N, C-alpha and C positions, 0 to 999 in steps of 0.2 A: 504493499500499499504505499502511496506517495505521501510525503510529508507536506502538508498544507501551510504555505507561508502567507502571512499578511505583512505588507509593508506599510509603514507609517512614514510618509515622505516618498517623493517619487521624481526628484530632480535628477541632475546629472549623475550623482553617485548612486541614487536610488535605481536608476536604469542600468548601472553597471552591475549592481547586485543581482538584477533580474536576469541579465544576459548570462551571468555565471551560473545562477541557479538553474537556467535552462540547460546548461551543459552537463549538470550533475544528475546522475541516475537517482531516482527516488525522491525528486524534489519538484514542487510545483507551486508558483505563485498564484494564489486563488483570489487575493483580494489586495487593493492598493487604496490607501487613504492619503489625500493630499487636498489642501485648500485651493491650490493653483489648478485650474481645470485644464490648462494646456499641458502642463507637465504630467497630470494624471492621465490624459488621454494618450500621451506618448508612452507611458509606462504600461498602460494596458495593451497597447499595440505590441510592445516589446515582449510582454508576457506570453503572447502567442497561444493563449488558450481562452477559456470562458471566464477569465478573471473579472471580478466586478469592482467597480470603482465608488469611492465614497468621499465626500468633502470633509467629514469629521471621523476621526479614528475611533471615537467613541461609539459611533453608529456602526462601524465595522465590526467593532468587538461584540457589540449587542446581536447582530444579525449573522455573523460568519461562524462556522465551525472551523477553528484554525488549530494547527499543532505548534506553530512557532511564530514570533514576531521579530521583524527587523526594523530598527528605528533608524531613519535616514533623513532627519529633518535638519534645519539650521541649528547650530550649537546651542544657541541660547534658549532653544525650546526643550532641550533634553530633560532638564530638571523637572519641569512641569509634567511632561508626558510620562516620565518614569514614575512619578508620584501616583499616577493613575494605573499604568499597566503592571507595576509590581504587585498590585492586589490580585491579578490573575495567577492561574497556575501554568502558564505558558512559558516555555524557554524563550529567552530574549537575547538577541544580538543587537547591541547598541553601537553605532557609529561613534568613532573618536571625534573630539575628546568626550569623555563621559559626561562632563558638564563644563561650563566656562570658568568656574571657580573652584578652589579646593573645598571651600566651605559647603558648597552644593553637593560636591562629590562625597563628602562626609555624611551629609544628610541622607544620600541615597543608600550609602553602606548600612546606615542605621535602619532605613526602611526595609532593606532586603534581608535583615537578620531573620532566621527561621524559615526562610523561603526554600522550598524544596526544588523547584525548577531553576536551572541555571541562568545566570546572566553573564554573558560573554561580551567583553569590550573589544570593538573591532580594531585592534592593532595590527593591521594586515602586514605591515613591513616585516614582521617576524617571519612571514611565510613566503616572501620573495625567494625563489629557489637558490639564488647565490648567498643571500643572508642566512637562509636555513642551513646551508652547507657550512658557512662560516661558524654558526652556533654549534654544529655537530662536531667541528674541528676542535673547538674549545672544550667541548664535553669529552672528546676523545684524548685530550691532553696535548695536542699538537703544539700549542703556544707555550705550554707550561702553566704558570699562574698568570692569568691576564692582569696586566699592569696598567695599560693604557688603551684607550679606545678613542679613535678620531673618525668622525664622520663629516664628509663633505657633501653638501647638496647644492648643486648648481643647476638651476632650472628655469623655467618659464614663470611669468607672474601669475598671480591668482586668476582663474578663469572666470568669466562672467557668469554669475548665478541669479536666481530670482531675487530682485531687490538689492543686488550686490552685497548681500549681508556678510560675505566673507571678507569685505574690504574695510570693515569697521571694527574697531576693538570691542566696542560695547556689545556686539552681537556674536563675534568669533571667539573672544577671549584674547585676541592679540595673535600675531603670526606665531610667537614662540610657545603658544598654547596650541592653536589650531593646526599648524603645519608640522610643529616640532614635537609634539607629544609623542609621536613615533620614535623620534630619536632618543628622547629621555627614557622611554621604555626599553629600547634596545640596549642603551648603555646599562641600565640597572640590571637587565637580564644577563648581558655578557659579563659583567664584572661581578655578578653574584653578590651585590651589596647595595644598600640604600644610600642616596645622596645625603650630604650633610651641608654643603655650601655651594653656591652658584654665583659666578661673576659673568656679566655679559655686557657687550657694547654693540649698539646697532643703530640704524638710522633708517629713515624714509627718504631716499635720495633720487629715485629714477622712476618708479612706477606711479601711474595714476596722478601725476602732477597737474594735468588739465582736466581731470575728472570732477564732476560735481553731482551728487545724489540728493535731490530735493534740498538743495542749499547747504549740504554738508560734504566736506572734503574727505575722502578715504584717509584713514589715518594708520594703517597697519605698516609695520616695519617691512622693508624689502631687502634687507641685508643685516647680518649679525655674525659676531663671534661670541661663543660662550665657553666657559670652562666650568666643569662640575667635579667637585671632590666627593669621594665616597668614603663610608665609614670604614672600610677595610684598607684604606690607604691608596686605593687605585684612583685614577683620574680620567676624565673624558673631556674631549674638545669638539664642538661643533662649529663648522664653517658654512654658513648658510648664504646664498645669493639668489635672489628671485628675478633676476634680469640677466641670466646667462643660459638662455635656452639653445645657444650654439655649442654648449659643452659636449665633448665626446661621451663622457660618462656623466649621467645625471647625479647619481649617488656613488660614493666610494666609502665603505666601511672598513676600517683597518683596526685590528686588535693585536697587541704586541705583548709577549711575555719574555721570559728568560730563554726560551727555546726557539721561538719563530714569531714571525708576523704573518698574519692571514688577512688578505684584502678581498672583499667582495665588491665587484664593480658591476653597476647596473646602468643600461642605457635608458634614455627617455622613452616615452610611449610611442607606439608605432605610428599613430596618426600624426605626430609632429615630424616624423622622419620624411626626408625628401621623396622616398620611394614607397612610403606608407608601410614598411616593413621593419620590424624591431630587430636590432642586432642581437646576437646572443650575449649573455652575461658572461663574466669570468670570475673565477677564484684563483688568486695567486698566492702561494705559500712560499715565503722566504726563510730557509732554515738557517739559523745562526751559526751553528758548529760547522757545517759543510759549505756554506754560502751558496747552496743550491737553491735555485728558484724554479718552481713547478707552477706552469699556467695551465689551467683547464677551462675550457668553454662549457657553460651550462645551457644545455638546450631545454627550451619550453615549448610545448605544443602550439603551433601557430593559431589554432582556434582559441585556446585559452588566452594568448597574448592579445588577440583582437577583441576579446570580450571586456577589456578594461584598460585602464591607464597605469596600473600598478604592478607590471611584469608578472602577471599570473597570481599574485598574492591573494586577491579577492577570492579565486576559485580555490585555492588550497586551504584557505581560511574556512570557507564554507563546507568544504569537504570534512574537515575536522569537526566543525559544529554539527553538521548533519549526523556524523557517527556518534557523537555525544548524545544527541536526541534519540537516535535509533537504540543505543545501548541502555538508555533509561537510567543510568547511574554515572558517577564520576563528576569531576569538578571541571569547570571551563578552564582551558589553558591560559586565558587572559582574564583575570578576575577583576572585580570592582576595586579591590585594592591596588592592583596594577594600574587601572585606569586612574585612581586617585593620585598615585605617585606621579604619573605623567603630567598631570595638570598641575600638581604642586610645583614641580621643578619649572614648568613652563611659565607659571605665574611669578615665581621668584625671579626668573631671567628677565621677564618684562620689567619688574620692579627694579632690577639692577640696571637695566638700560635707562630708566627713568631717572634713577638717583645717582648713578655713577658709583655705586657702593656694592660690595660682595653682600649676599644675602644668606644668613645662616638658616638651615631647616631644622636645627636641633631645637627641641622643645616646642 
């Protein structure tokens, strides 16, 4: 029997979720709720079945027999929606960031206490095949003890979304929450430790300088450097540029220990390539003792790459979420606590940019 998914939100990312669920055996999007009729219509068309549309998710919940929910609405709506849907007994996958503030994340964690059905936070960058391979190499002991993680993302500006909500700090939480929660999550996972201090420097220097939305100027950062110190003494660094869409690699994630360095290199989305075809990603292992460098291309099925902008990660994330639902037991691989930490670090980084001071996360 197919797992019946209901989507709350049906914009650009919602449609990516639908395309990937279409590829997964045993999954079917049967209902979509969105206040925007145009986005709702596009998502129902993408679902390719008899999915039904609703302007209000509460109406969808009242009338549909569903097995799982996926929340894909603007960031600033997550908290209020979760307050409603956590009362159901449905498994939930909530797009990142969990909420726009750490305080709201803590509230959600409290509301979910005692809940039997899982809540999974969509930190899909963990599931990019080259990044998953890097994490496996760390687990295998290839690098020794991870001491440093450096992440570079040089990419295109924020894409246009309904109401341009992603271009305003008040709605998105800020670039270092909205975009970079993925990276704080990866750092914490790879280093095996919680962050204790954040310092960041950033600016709004290139993007949306001539844009105006209902009399308001977009205010999200478009470039930043950030350093994160971890409780176990390891450290991480982020180099973010949102006006570098010509970069050969969109993301490079490097983890170094006393034995080796492992680099995961990820190209940009296929639809932004000159030939609309995404290059293979790479994993590079540099061994300290022998000075040997091994480079391996990581192949991903073209149909999976074409289903989204995140190098297959949305598909593989949904595959794991589906399996969790089918098993009927176990814990989500990305928990509410993971979601909280990623917002907490992003919030601290935004504060550091504003004040010029390092921000302590202790206490």
